[in-house]
C-alpha positions as CSV (number, residue, x, y, z in Angstrom):
1,M,111.9,100.2,88.3
2,K,109.6,99.2,85.7
3,K,109.6,95.7,84.4
4,T,108.0,93.4,82.0
5,L,105.5,90.9,83.6
6,I,104.4,87.6,82.3
7,L,101.0,86.5,83.6
8,V,99.1,83.4,83.0
9,V,95.4,84.1,82.8
10,A,93.6,81.7,85.3
11,A,97.0,80.0,86.0
12,A,96.0,77.4,88.5
13,A,97.8,74.1,88.2
14,A,95.3,71.5,86.8
15,G,94.7,67.9,87.0
16,G,96.8,65.1,88.5
17,G,96.8,63.8,91.8
18,W,99.8,63.5,94.2
19,W,101.9,60.0,93.7
20,Y,104.7,59.5,95.9
21,F,107.6,57.5,94.8
22,S,110.6,57.0,97.1
23,K,114.1,55.6,97.4
24,K,116.5,55.0,100.0
25,K,119.4,57.3,99.9
26,N,122.3,58.0,102.5
27,G,121.3,57.0,105.9
28,G,117.7,56.7,105.5
29,E,116.7,59.9,103.4
30,E,113.8,59.4,101.3
31,V,113.3,61.4,97.8
32,R,109.8,62.0,97.3
33,Y,108.2,62.6,93.9
34,A,104.8,64.2,92.9
35,S,103.1,64.0,89.5
36,T,100.8,66.4,87.7
37,A,99.6,66.6,84.0
38,A,100.7,69.3,81.5
39,F,97.7,71.6,81.0
40,V,96.5,74.4,78.4
41,K,95.6,77.8,79.9
42,E,95.5,81.1,78.3
43,L,98.6,83.3,78.2
44,A,98.9,87.0,78.0
45,E,101.8,89.4,78.3
46,Y,101.9,92.6,80.3
47,V,104.0,95.6,80.9
48,E,103.9,96.4,84.5
49,T,104.8,100.0,85.8
50,T,103.7,102.5,88.3
51,G,102.2,106.0,88.1
52,G,99.6,108.4,89.6
53,V,96.2,109.6,89.2
54,E,96.0,113.0,87.7
55,P,93.5,115.3,85.7
56,L,93.4,115.1,82.1
57,N,93.1,118.9,81.8
58,R,93.7,120.8,85.1
59,I,92.5,124.7,85.1
60,E,93.7,127.0,87.6
61,I,91.2,129.9,88.2
62,Q,92.4,133.4,89.1
63,P,90.7,136.8,89.3
64,S,90.6,139.3,86.8
65,S,91.9,142.0,89.2
66,G,92.7,142.2,93.1
67,G,90.0,142.2,95.6
68,R,88.6,140.6,98.4
69,I,86.5,137.2,98.6
70,E,83.2,137.9,99.8
71,K,81.6,134.5,99.6
72,I,82.7,131.0,98.6
73,L,80.0,128.8,96.9
74,V,81.8,125.5,96.2
75,E,83.9,123.0,98.0
76,E,86.5,120.6,97.0
77,G,85.1,117.5,95.5
78,R,82.1,119.2,94.2
79,R,81.1,118.7,90.5
80,V,80.4,122.0,88.7
81,A,78.8,123.0,85.6
82,L,80.2,125.3,82.7
83,G,79.5,129.0,83.7
84,E,78.5,128.1,87.3
85,T,79.5,130.6,90.1
86,L,82.2,129.6,92.2
87,A,82.6,132.5,94.5
88,L,81.9,136.2,94.8
89,M,84.6,138.9,95.0
90,S,84.8,142.6,95.6
91,S,87.1,144.6,93.5
92,A,89.6,147.0,95.3
93,D,87.3,150.0,94.7
94,R,84.2,148.0,96.1
95,V,86.2,147.0,99.1
96,A,87.0,150.5,99.7
97,I,83.4,151.9,99.5
98,L,81.9,149.2,101.6
99,D,84.4,149.6,104.2
100,S,83.6,153.3,104.4
101,A,79.9,152.8,104.1
102,R,80.1,150.2,107.0
103,A,81.5,153.1,109.2
104,M,78.5,155.3,108.4
105,G,75.9,152.8,109.3
106,E,73.9,149.8,108.4
107,E,71.6,151.8,106.0
108,Q,74.5,153.1,104.1
109,F,76.3,149.8,103.9
110,N,73.2,148.1,102.7
111,Y,72.6,150.6,100.2
112,W,76.3,150.1,98.6
113,Q,76.2,146.6,98.9
114,E,73.2,146.5,96.7
115,A,74.2,149.2,94.2
116,Y,77.7,148.0,93.6
117,K,77.6,144.2,92.9
118,P,80.3,141.8,93.6
119,I,82.2,140.1,90.7
120,K,81.4,136.5,90.1
121,I,84.1,134.0,89.8
122,I,82.6,131.3,87.2
123,S,83.8,127.9,86.1
124,P,85.3,127.9,82.7
125,I,84.5,124.0,82.3
126,E,82.5,121.3,83.5
127,G,84.4,119.4,85.9
128,T,85.3,118.6,89.5
129,V,86.9,121.2,92.0
130,I,90.1,119.6,93.1
131,L,91.5,122.5,94.8
132,K,90.1,125.5,96.9
133,N,93.0,128.0,97.8
134,V,91.3,130.7,99.4
135,V,88.6,131.4,102.5
136,E,86.0,134.2,102.8
137,G,87.5,137.5,103.5
138,Q,90.9,136.7,102.1
139,T,92.3,139.6,100.0
140,V,93.7,138.4,96.8
141,G,95.9,139.5,93.9
142,A,95.2,139.2,90.1
143,N,97.8,136.2,90.2
144,T,96.3,134.2,93.1
145,V,95.1,130.9,92.2
146,L,91.5,130.6,93.7
147,F,90.3,127.3,92.5
148,A,91.5,124.3,90.3
149,I,89.2,122.3,88.3
150,S,89.8,119.0,86.5
151,D,87.4,117.6,83.8
152,R,88.4,114.1,84.0
153,L,90.7,112.0,86.3
154,I,93.0,109.7,84.4
155,V,96.3,107.8,85.0
156,A,99.7,108.6,83.8
157,V,102.6,106.0,84.0
158,G,106.3,106.1,83.0
159,V,107.1,103.0,80.7
160,D,110.9,102.1,80.1
161,E,112.3,102.7,76.8
162,S,112.9,99.0,76.4
163,D,109.3,98.3,76.7
164,I,107.8,101.2,75.1
165,G,107.9,99.7,71.6
166,R,105.3,97.0,72.8
167,V,102.7,99.6,74.1
168,K,100.2,100.9,71.6
169,T,96.9,103.0,72.1
170,G,93.8,101.1,72.5
171,Q,95.6,98.4,74.7
172,R,93.8,97.3,77.6
173,A,95.1,98.0,81.3
174,E,94.3,97.2,84.8
175,I,94.7,100.0,87.4
176,T,95.4,99.1,91.1
177,L,95.7,101.9,93.7
178,D,98.0,101.6,96.6
179,A,95.0,102.9,98.7
180,Y,92.6,100.4,97.5
181,P,94.3,97.2,96.4
182,D,91.3,95.1,96.4
183,R,89.5,97.4,94.1
184,P,91.1,97.4,90.6
185,V,89.5,99.3,87.6
186,K,90.0,98.5,83.9
187,G,91.2,101.2,81.7
188,V,92.6,101.8,77.9
189,V,95.6,103.4,76.7
190,F,94.6,106.6,74.8
191,Q,97.9,108.6,74.6
192,I,101.8,108.0,74.3
193,L,103.9,110.9,74.8
194,D,106.8,111.3,72.0
195,E,109.3,112.9,74.5
196,G,111.1,110.8,77.0
197,K,112.5,111.6,80.3
198,N,115.8,110.5,81.6
199,Q,115.3,109.3,85.3
200,S,118.6,108.0,86.8
201,N,120.0,107.1,83.4
202,V,116.8,105.4,82.3
203,I,114.7,106.8,79.6
204,T,111.0,106.7,80.3
205,Y,108.0,107.7,78.2
206,T,104.7,108.8,79.5
207,V,101.7,106.7,78.7
208,K,98.0,107.8,79.5
209,I,95.3,105.6,80.6
210,R,91.6,106.5,80.7
211,P,89.7,104.3,83.3
212,D,86.4,103.0,81.7
213,R,84.8,104.6,84.9
214,V,86.2,106.9,87.4
215,P,85.3,105.6,90.9
216,E,84.6,108.2,93.6
217,F,87.6,106.9,95.5
218,F,90.0,108.2,92.7
219,K,91.8,111.1,94.0
220,S,94.5,113.4,92.3
221,Q,98.1,112.3,93.1
222,M,97.2,108.8,94.3
223,T,99.8,106.1,93.5
224,A,98.8,103.6,90.9
225,N,100.1,100.3,89.9
226,I,99.4,99.4,86.1
227,K,99.5,96.4,84.1
228,I,99.1,96.9,80.5
229,R,98.2,93.8,78.1
230,V,100.6,93.9,75.1
231,T,99.5,90.6,73.6
232,E,96.2,89.1,73.2
233,P,95.6,86.0,75.3
234,R,96.4,82.7,73.4
235,P,96.3,79.0,74.6
236,A,99.7,77.6,75.6
237,L,100.8,74.4,77.3
238,F,102.2,74.8,81.0
239,V,103.8,72.7,83.7
240,P,104.6,73.8,87.2
241,S,108.2,75.5,87.4
242,R,109.7,72.9,89.6
243,A,108.8,70.2,87.0
244,V,111.4,71.7,84.7
245,T,115.1,70.7,85.3
246,L,118.3,69.7,83.6
247,D,119.3,66.2,82.6
248,A,122.7,64.6,83.1
249,S,123.9,66.6,80.0
250,G,122.6,70.0,81.2
251,A,119.7,70.2,78.7
252,T,116.4,71.5,79.8
253,S,114.1,68.5,80.6
254,V,111.2,67.1,82.6
255,I,110.7,63.8,84.3
256,T,108.2,61.6,82.5
257,A,108.6,58.3,84.3
258,L,110.1,56.5,87.3
259,E,111.5,53.2,86.6
260,K,112.4,51.3,89.9
261,G,112.3,54.5,91.8
262,K,114.9,56.3,89.3
263,P,113.6,59.3,87.1
264,V,113.3,59.1,83.3
265,S,114.0,62.6,81.8
266,K,112.8,63.9,78.5
267,R,114.0,67.0,76.7
268,V,111.7,70.0,76.4
269,V,111.7,73.5,74.9
270,T,110.4,76.1,77.2
271,G,109.0,79.4,76.6
272,L,107.8,82.1,79.1
273,D,108.2,81.6,82.9
274,D,106.1,83.7,85.6
275,G,108.0,82.1,88.5
276,E,105.2,79.4,89.3
277,L,104.4,78.0,85.8
278,V,106.6,77.4,82.8
279,Q,105.4,77.4,79.1
280,I,106.3,74.1,77.2
281,V,106.8,74.9,73.5
282,R,107.8,71.6,72.3
283,G,108.2,68.2,73.8
284,L,105.0,67.4,75.5
285,E,101.2,67.3,75.0
286,E,98.4,68.2,77.0
287,G,97.7,65.6,79.6
288,D,101.2,64.2,79.6
289,E,102.2,63.5,83.1
290,V,105.4,64.9,84.6
291,F,107.0,64.2,87.9
292,Y,108.9,66.5,90.2
293,R,110.7,66.3,93.5
294,G,108.9,67.1,96.6
295,R,110.6,67.9,99.9
296,T,113.2,65.6,101.0
297,Y,112.2,63.4,104.2
298,R,114.9,62.8,106.6
299,P,113.8,60.6,109.6
300,Q,114.7,62.0,113.0
301,K,117.4,60.0,114.9
302,A,116.8,59.2,118.5
303,S,118.7,61.4,121.0
304,G,121.7,59.8,122.3
305,G,123.1,60.3,125.9
306,N,126.0,62.5,124.8
307,N,124.1,65.9,125.4
308,P,125.2,67.2,128.9
309,L,122.0,69.4,128.8
310,M,119.6,66.6,128.1
311,P,117.6,65.8,131.3
312,Q,118.3,62.4,132.8
313,R,115.8,59.9,134.2
314,P,116.1,59.3,137.8
315,G,118.8,56.7,138.5
316,S,120.4,57.1,135.0
317,K,124.0,56.7,134.9
318,M,125.9,60.1,134.1
319,N,128.5,60.0,131.2
320,Q,131.8,61.4,131.6
321,Q,131.0,64.9,129.9
322,Q,128.1,65.3,132.5
323,R,130.4,64.6,135.6
324,R,132.9,67.2,134.2
325,A,130.0,69.8,133.6
326,M,128.7,69.1,137.4
327,Q,132.2,69.2,138.8
328,G,132.8,72.7,137.3
329,R,130.0,74.4,139.1
């Protein structure tokens, strides 16, 4: 499922040491607070989606007529030039003549092999061989796909109808392959198809992304995770998500002070939230200190003598429950 992802560029919490304030509560429980300062970082919005690596132009090469493949000159992954010979093929007539000549002896076979030249299968474009579909000696028909050649690998992704209005050509994108999660590649949106597809009652539109460079580990049909940047980075004020809470009236607020161990709240207007940081639109300034609750600490109580499974010290007195447990053996 495609979704919109809000990311904060270099979103590391900044400033402020940890300050612990506590107050006693219900049987010795302590409520601890930590402090940090509101900080400014650059914010950008992204549309996150998935897709796959595929050729920009994929050309399938078929023979002009039926025959037999005599020699293959290229393998998959090979970069070929326009007009380069990919294979040699004998036509049906040449196959018949050569097979007859072979039965007549080596001299006749060599003569006809030189006199009747094989057909050259050539590359119609410059590109990379991504499919070799034949072997030497194989008989093929006019509709047999011998090779497939790609001129350039791109990434095609599906973007939900709800997000497609925010995606434009020229926007920057980050491509991460499932097979190589630690080797992201930058790219740019260069085409948005007009016709949508209905997938499980969700309309998606195909968006094509051209990598700035095509690494050698890119392979056709690899799964890719894409983040398309739909807004330019801009400064914004942030605090940790756990620092934003609700005051007694239910309004969004932050704790700006602790008076005698009790929090003092201030209302704020929030913006985007990436799950770790929240944008503060109004109510705070850069450097303002805010407090948030840490983990509650509850001192352990000493174990009593009422657990029949608790080992007893030598000579200790058994309680009534332990005696009943022993007698029931």
